[in-house]
C-alpha positions as CSV (number, residue, x, y, z in Angstrom):
1,X,0.0,0.3,0.3
2,X,1.5,3.3,-0.6
3,X,1.7,6.2,1.6
4,X,-0.7,9.3,0.9
5,X,1.7,12.4,-0.5
6,X,4.4,13.4,1.6
7,X,4.4,16.9,2.9
8,X,7.6,19.1,2.5
9,X,8.5,20.8,5.6
10,X,10.6,24.5,4.7
11,X,10.1,27.8,3.8
12,X,7.1,29.0,1.8
13,X,8.0,29.3,-1.7
14,X,6.1,30.4,-5.0
15,X,4.1,28.5,-7.1
16,X,6.8,26.8,-10.2
17,X,5.8,27.8,-13.8
18,X,4.5,25.4,-15.8
19,X,7.5,22.7,-17.9
20,X,8.0,23.3,-21.2
21,X,6.3,22.5,-24.2
22,X,9.1,20.7,-25.3
23,X,9.5,19.1,-22.1
24,X,9.8,15.1,-20.7
25,X,6.3,14.9,-20.8
26,X,5.3,11.0,-20.0
27,X,4.1,9.4,-23.5
28,X,1.2,7.3,-22.3
29,X,-0.9,10.3,-21.0
30,X,-0.6,12.4,-24.6
31,X,-1.6,9.6,-27.0
32,X,-3.5,9.0,-25.1
33,X,-5.8,12.5,-24.8
34,X,-4.8,12.8,-28.6
35,X,-6.1,9.6,-29.6
36,X,-8.8,9.3,-27.6
37,X,-9.8,13.2,-28.9
38,X,-11.1,11.1,-32.2
39,X,-13.6,8.7,-30.1
40,X,-14.9,12.5,-28.2
41,X,-15.7,14.0,-31.7
42,X,-17.5,10.3,-32.8
43,X,-19.7,10.7,-29.6
44,X,-20.4,14.2,-29.9
45,X,-21.4,14.6,-33.8
46,X,-24.5,12.3,-33.5
47,X,-26.2,15.6,-31.4
48,X,-25.7,17.3,-34.0
49,X,-28.3,15.3,-36.8
50,X,-31.4,17.2,-36.8
51,X,-34.7,16.4,-37.8
52,X,-34.3,13.3,-37.0
53,X,-36.0,11.4,-34.1
54,X,-33.5,9.7,-31.9
55,X,-33.4,6.2,-31.2
56,X,-30.5,4.9,-29.0
57,X,-28.4,8.0,-26.9
58,X,-28.7,10.3,-29.2
59,X,-28.1,8.2,-32.9
60,X,-30.8,9.3,-35.2
61,X,-33.2,6.7,-36.7
62,X,-32.3,5.1,-39.8
63,X,-33.0,1.7,-41.4
64,X,-29.5,2.3,-44.0
65,X,-26.4,-0.6,-43.8
66,X,-24.1,2.6,-43.2
67,X,-26.1,4.4,-40.6
68,X,-26.4,1.1,-38.7
69,X,-23.1,-0.1,-38.8
70,X,-21.9,3.6,-38.3
71,X,-24.4,3.4,-34.9
72,X,-23.7,-0.1,-33.5
73,X,-19.5,0.4,-33.9
74,X,-19.9,3.9,-32.0
75,X,-22.4,2.1,-29.0
76,X,-20.6,-0.6,-28.5
77,X,-17.2,0.7,-28.3
78,X,-17.4,5.1,-28.1
79,X,-20.9,5.9,-26.1
80,X,-20.4,6.3,-22.5
81,X,-16.6,4.5,-22.5
82,X,-14.7,8.2,-23.5
83,X,-15.6,10.5,-20.6
84,X,-14.8,8.0,-17.9
85,X,-11.2,7.9,-20.0
86,X,-10.8,11.5,-19.8
87,X,-12.1,11.8,-15.9
88,X,-9.3,9.3,-15.1
89,X,-6.3,11.4,-16.8
90,X,-8.3,14.2,-15.1
91,X,-7.4,12.4,-12.4
92,X,-4.2,11.3,-13.1
93,X,-2.8,14.7,-13.8
94,X,-4.0,16.0,-10.7
95,X,-1.5,13.9,-9.3
96,X,1.5,14.5,-11.8
97,X,0.9,19.0,-11.7
98,X,0.9,18.5,-7.4
99,X,3.3,16.5,-7.0
100,X,5.8,18.4,-10.2
101,X,5.3,21.5,-7.7
102,X,6.1,19.5,-4.5
103,X,9.3,18.9,-5.8
104,X,10.1,22.1,-7.9
105,X,10.2,23.4,-4.1
106,X,6.0,24.3,-3.3
107,X,4.4,23.8,-0.2
108,X,1.7,21.7,0.0
109,X,-0.2,24.5,0.3
110,X,0.4,26.5,-2.5
111,X,0.4,23.4,-4.9
112,X,-3.1,22.2,-3.5
113,X,-4.3,26.2,-3.9
114,X,-2.5,25.9,-8.0
115,X,-4.8,23.0,-8.4
116,X,-8.0,25.2,-6.7
117,X,-6.8,28.2,-9.1
118,X,-7.3,25.6,-12.6
119,X,-10.1,24.0,-11.3
120,X,-12.3,27.2,-10.7
121,X,-11.0,28.1,-14.4
122,X,-12.2,25.2,-16.3
123,X,-15.0,25.9,-14.6
124,X,-15.1,29.6,-16.3
125,X,-14.3,27.3,-19.9
126,X,-17.0,25.3,-19.4
127,X,-19.1,28.1,-19.0
128,X,-18.6,29.8,-21.8
129,X,-17.9,26.5,-23.8
130,X,-21.6,25.7,-22.7
131,X,-23.2,29.4,-23.7
132,X,-21.4,29.6,-26.6
133,X,-22.0,26.6,-28.3
134,X,-22.0,22.6,-26.7
135,X,-24.8,21.4,-24.2
136,X,-23.0,18.5,-24.0
137,X,-19.5,20.5,-21.9
138,X,-17.7,18.0,-19.9
139,X,-15.2,20.6,-18.5
140,X,-16.9,21.8,-15.2
141,X,-18.4,18.7,-14.1
142,X,-14.1,17.7,-14.1
143,X,-14.0,20.9,-12.8
144,X,-16.7,20.7,-9.5
145,X,-15.9,16.8,-9.4
146,X,-11.6,18.2,-9.1
147,X,-12.4,21.4,-6.6
148,X,-14.4,18.5,-4.3
149,X,-12.1,15.1,-4.9
150,X,-9.2,17.6,-4.4
151,X,-10.0,18.6,-0.9
152,X,-11.6,14.9,0.4
153,X,-8.7,12.9,-1.3
154,X,-5.8,14.5,-2.5
155,X,-3.8,13.8,0.5
156,X,-5.5,9.9,1.2
157,X,-4.2,7.0,1.6
158,X,-3.7,4.7,-1.7
159,X,-6.1,2.2,0.5
160,X,-8.6,4.6,1.0
161,X,-8.9,5.9,-2.7
162,X,-9.5,2.7,-4.4
163,X,-12.3,1.7,-0.8
164,X,-14.3,4.9,-2.2
165,X,-13.8,4.4,-5.7
166,X,-15.7,1.4,-5.0
167,X,-18.0,2.7,-2.9
168,X,-18.5,5.4,-5.6
169,X,-19.2,2.8,-8.3
170,X,-21.8,1.2,-6.2
171,X,-24.3,4.0,-7.0
172,X,-24.6,3.2,-11.0
173,X,-24.6,-0.5,-10.0
174,X,-27.6,0.5,-7.6
175,X,-28.8,2.3,-10.1
176,X,-29.3,-0.7,-12.6
177,X,-30.5,-3.0,-10.1
178,X,-33.1,-0.3,-9.3
179,X,-34.2,0.2,-13.4
180,X,-34.3,-3.9,-13.5
181,X,-36.9,-3.4,-10.3
182,X,-38.5,-1.3,-11.6
183,X,-39.0,-1.6,-14.9
184,X,-40.2,-5.5,-13.8
185,X,-43.0,-4.4,-11.2
186,X,-43.9,-0.9,-14.1
187,X,-45.6,-1.6,-17.3
188,X,-42.5,-0.4,-19.4
189,X,-43.9,3.0,-19.3
190,X,-40.0,4.0,-17.4
191,X,-38.2,7.8,-18.9
192,X,-35.0,6.8,-19.3
193,X,-35.3,4.8,-22.3
194,X,-33.3,4.7,-25.4
195,X,-35.1,8.2,-26.4
196,X,-33.5,9.6,-23.5
197,X,-30.2,10.6,-23.2
198,X,-30.6,13.7,-23.0
199,X,-31.6,17.5,-24.3
200,X,-30.8,15.6,-28.1
201,X,-32.9,18.4,-30.0
202,X,-30.5,21.1,-28.4
203,X,-29.2,22.1,-31.6
204,X,-32.8,22.5,-32.9
205,X,-33.1,25.6,-31.1
206,X,-33.3,28.9,-33.9
207,X,-31.6,32.0,-32.9
208,X,-28.2,32.4,-31.6
209,X,-29.3,34.1,-28.3
210,X,-31.9,31.4,-28.2
211,X,-30.5,28.7,-28.7
212,X,-27.8,30.1,-25.7
213,X,-30.4,30.0,-22.9
214,X,-31.4,26.6,-24.1
215,X,-28.3,25.0,-23.5
216,X,-27.2,27.0,-20.8
217,X,-30.5,24.7,-19.3
218,X,-29.7,21.5,-21.1
219,X,-26.1,22.2,-19.3
220,X,-27.1,23.3,-16.1
221,X,-30.2,20.6,-15.8
222,X,-29.0,17.8,-17.2
223,X,-25.6,17.2,-17.8
224,X,-23.4,18.2,-14.6
225,X,-26.0,16.6,-12.6
226,X,-26.3,13.7,-14.6
227,X,-22.0,13.3,-15.0
228,X,-21.7,14.1,-11.6
229,X,-24.4,12.4,-9.3
230,X,-24.4,8.6,-11.5
231,X,-20.3,8.8,-10.2
232,X,-19.2,7.6,-12.8
233,X,-16.9,10.5,-13.5
234,X,-15.5,10.4,-9.8
235,X,-14.7,7.3,-9.5
236,X,-12.6,7.0,-13.1
237,X,-11.0,10.9,-11.1
238,X,-10.0,9.1,-8.2
239,X,-8.9,5.9,-10.0
240,X,-6.7,7.6,-12.1
241,X,-5.2,9.5,-9.0
242,X,-3.9,6.2,-7.5
243,X,-3.0,5.5,-11.4
244,X,-0.7,8.1,-10.7
245,X,0.5,7.4,-7.8
246,X,2.3,3.8,-9.1
247,X,3.3,5.6,-12.0
248,X,1.4,3.6,-14.1
249,X,1.3,5.4,-17.9
250,X,4.5,7.7,-16.8
251,X,6.8,4.1,-16.6
252,X,4.0,2.0,-18.4
253,X,6.6,-0.5,-19.5
254,X,7.2,-1.3,-15.3
255,X,3.5,-2.3,-15.3
256,X,2.9,-4.4,-18.4
257,X,1.6,-7.8,-16.5
258,X,-0.8,-5.0,-14.9
259,X,-2.3,-2.6,-18.1
260,X,-2.6,-6.8,-20.4
261,X,-5.5,-7.4,-17.1
262,X,-6.8,-4.1,-17.2
263,X,-6.8,-4.0,-21.5
264,X,-8.4,-7.8,-21.3
265,X,-11.2,-7.1,-18.4
266,X,-11.7,-3.7,-19.2
267,X,-12.9,-4.0,-22.6
268,X,-14.2,-7.2,-22.4
269,X,-16.6,-6.3,-19.8
270,X,-16.5,-2.7,-22.3
271,X,-17.2,-3.8,-25.3
272,X,-19.5,-6.6,-24.2
273,X,-21.9,-4.2,-22.3
274,X,-22.2,-2.4,-25.6
275,X,-22.6,-5.0,-27.4
276,X,-26.3,-5.8,-25.7
277,X,-27.2,-2.4,-26.7
278,X,-26.2,-2.3,-29.4
279,X,-28.3,-4.9,-30.8
280,X,-31.1,-3.6,-28.7
281,X,-30.8,-0.6,-31.2
282,X,-31.0,-3.3,-34.1
283,X,-34.0,-5.2,-32.4
284,X,-31.9,-8.6,-32.7
285,X,-31.0,-8.8,-29.0
286,X,-35.0,-9.8,-28.4
287,X,-35.4,-8.2,-25.4
288,X,-39.0,-5.5,-24.9
289,X,-38.4,-2.2,-25.4
290,X,-39.7,-1.7,-21.5
291,X,-36.1,-2.7,-20.9
292,X,-34.7,0.2,-22.6
293,X,-33.3,2.0,-19.0
294,X,-31.3,-1.2,-17.7
295,X,-29.6,-1.5,-20.3
296,X,-28.4,2.1,-20.3
297,X,-27.2,2.3,-17.1
298,X,-25.4,-1.5,-17.9
299,X,-24.0,0.4,-21.0
300,X,-23.5,3.4,-18.3
301,X,-21.7,1.1,-15.3
302,X,-19.5,-0.6,-18.6
303,X,-18.5,2.1,-19.7
304,X,-16.2,2.8,-16.9
305,X,-14.8,-0.3,-17.2
306,X,-14.5,0.2,-20.7
307,X,-12.6,3.8,-20.5
308,X,-9.7,2.0,-18.2
309,X,-9.1,-0.7,-20.9
310,X,-8.5,1.7,-23.3
311,X,-6.3,3.7,-21.0
312,X,-4.6,0.3,-20.9
313,X,-4.1,-0.3,-24.2
314,X,-2.5,3.3,-24.9
315,X,-0.4,2.8,-22.1
316,X,0.4,-0.9,-24.2
317,X,1.1,1.1,-27.6
318,X,3.3,3.6,-25.8
319,X,5.5,0.4,-24.2
320,X,6.1,-0.6,-28.0
321,X,6.4,2.7,-29.0
322,X,9.1,3.5,-26.7
323,X,10.9,0.1,-27.4
324,X,11.5,0.7,-31.8
325,X,12.3,4.1,-30.6
326,X,13.4,6.7,-27.9
327,X,10.9,9.7,-28.8
328,X,8.4,10.1,-31.9
329,X,10.2,11.3,-35.3
330,X,9.2,15.5,-35.6
331,X,6.0,15.4,-38.1
332,X,5.3,11.9,-37.7
333,X,1.8,10.8,-37.1
334,X,2.6,9.1,-33.6
335,X,4.4,12.9,-32.6
336,X,1.2,14.5,-34.5
337,X,-0.9,12.7,-32.1
338,X,0.8,13.5,-28.7
339,X,1.2,16.8,-29.9
340,X,-2.8,16.8,-30.0
341,X,-2.4,15.3,-25.8
342,X,-0.7,18.3,-25.2
343,X,-3.1,20.3,-26.1
344,X,-6.3,18.5,-25.8
345,X,-8.2,21.2,-24.0
346,X,-7.9,23.3,-27.3
347,X,-8.8,19.8,-29.7
348,X,-11.5,19.3,-27.8
349,X,-12.9,22.8,-28.4
350,X,-12.0,22.7,-31.8
351,X,-14.6,20.0,-32.5
352,X,-17.1,22.8,-30.7
353,X,-15.9,25.9,-33.3
354,X,-16.4,23.2,-35.7
355,X,-19.6,21.3,-34.9
356,X,-22.0,24.3,-33.8
357,X,-21.7,27.5,-36.4
358,X,-22.3,24.6,-39.1
359,X,-24.4,22.4,-38.0
360,X,-27.0,23.1,-35.1
361,X,-30.1,25.1,-35.7
362,X,-28.9,29.0,-34.8
363,X,-25.4,28.7,-37.7
364,X,-26.1,27.1,-40.5
365,X,-28.0,24.0,-40.0
366,X,-26.0,21.6,-42.6
367,X,-27.0,19.1,-39.5
368,X,-30.4,18.2,-41.2
369,X,-28.4,16.8,-44.0
370,X,-26.3,14.3,-42.0
371,X,-26.7,11.0,-41.5
372,X,-25.0,8.6,-38.7
373,X,-22.5,7.4,-40.6
374,X,-21.2,10.9,-42.6
375,X,-21.3,12.4,-39.3
376,X,-18.8,10.0,-38.2
377,X,-17.1,11.0,-41.0
378,X,-17.0,14.4,-39.8
379,X,-16.0,13.4,-36.3
380,X,-12.7,11.7,-38.0
381,X,-12.1,15.9,-40.2
382,X,-12.9,17.8,-37.5
383,X,-10.2,15.7,-35.1
384,X,-7.9,15.6,-38.4
385,X,-8.0,19.0,-38.3
386,X,-7.2,19.4,-34.6
387,X,-3.7,16.7,-35.2
388,X,-2.7,19.4,-38.3
389,X,-3.2,22.4,-35.9
390,X,-1.4,21.0,-33.2
391,X,1.4,19.9,-35.6
392,X,1.5,23.2,-36.8
393,X,1.8,24.3,-33.0
394,X,4.6,21.8,-31.7
395,X,7.0,22.5,-34.7
396,X,6.5,26.2,-33.3
397,X,7.1,25.1,-29.4
398,X,3.7,26.4,-29.0
399,X,1.0,25.7,-26.3
400,X,-2.3,25.6,-27.5
401,X,-4.3,28.3,-27.0
402,X,-6.6,27.4,-24.6
403,X,-3.9,26.1,-22.8
404,X,-2.2,29.2,-22.8
405,X,-5.2,31.0,-22.0
406,X,-5.4,28.6,-18.5
407,X,-2.3,28.6,-17.0
408,X,-2.4,32.5,-17.7
409,X,-5.3,33.1,-15.6
410,X,-4.5,29.8,-13.0
411,X,-0.9,30.5,-12.5
412,X,0.0,34.0,-10.5
413,X,2.3,36.5,-12.2
């Protein structure tokens, strides 16, 4: 059992400036962030398909084989899997930053104040993001969770964090049981079936200021409460904090057996539970539609395991890459993906800057012409745009604009 992070005694020191862009960062976290931004885009883009009823999650109803293939792959492997993964990396980054500050001579209280400033700044960014572009913003959710979890758990032992992560995970498990009992005793009219993945028609609001109000309402009433009170995001953040203390992704070559176990178990559960929901979407599973809420709950719970499985896979990929060469060659695909991972906040916001003005009804309204398969292609295109921007910035030795703004506010002058 690892001990809690040790305090450093001595005189009070100022907050240490961020490490340089080209500094010695860990390969695995940046690689994971960069690649998973592609899946974030795939998960979000169905909300911009306008003018059609939605079935599983935000996916538009369709009989087109290409659409059904796209929906099946997305439901099984992407939906509800990528946000727990990013929450894990968020928790991992909390401990990385805290330890880096302590190692550079900052007092523990000073390092905690820096974390609080970063999280308050992220909350502001999330508010602006939701108001201007995207009701599904997750920055504010992570920020709120970070404020609470750092306060409660940063100095706790690994054992304590794992116990609380297990306790938090019992909440979605109990919701699964409750949904099963509810539909078994009811008449199948339970709210929360496949069509209720939140306010799927938010992007159909016309007029920029009218749409802003609709987005903020959806964000405040649905997005943040669901993400926080199902306890999936807090669970993943705590697991990320434990993993960072053990340097699971900083030194993945030392943890290959563990990473392999996590990958096999996590992806088996994640893809297995996702496949059940995907088959129900295709009407192949043979279950009455009154059980849709049960499958949604199971899908969300399985997403935690799937997200951890993806983390492990990317850790193993980084081990393989590091064995092939000491560092990615500038201009290579891997180098560009890591560059995007270093600028994941900019990459995430860039996707909304592409999707919302072009496809939402308040903008050009081109979402009326999207289908599920073409939306996936659009998501990949948006990710590639972010990849090219990040590569350009990396070559110039510059931070992403969102990262620059975050540091301007969070770090004292």
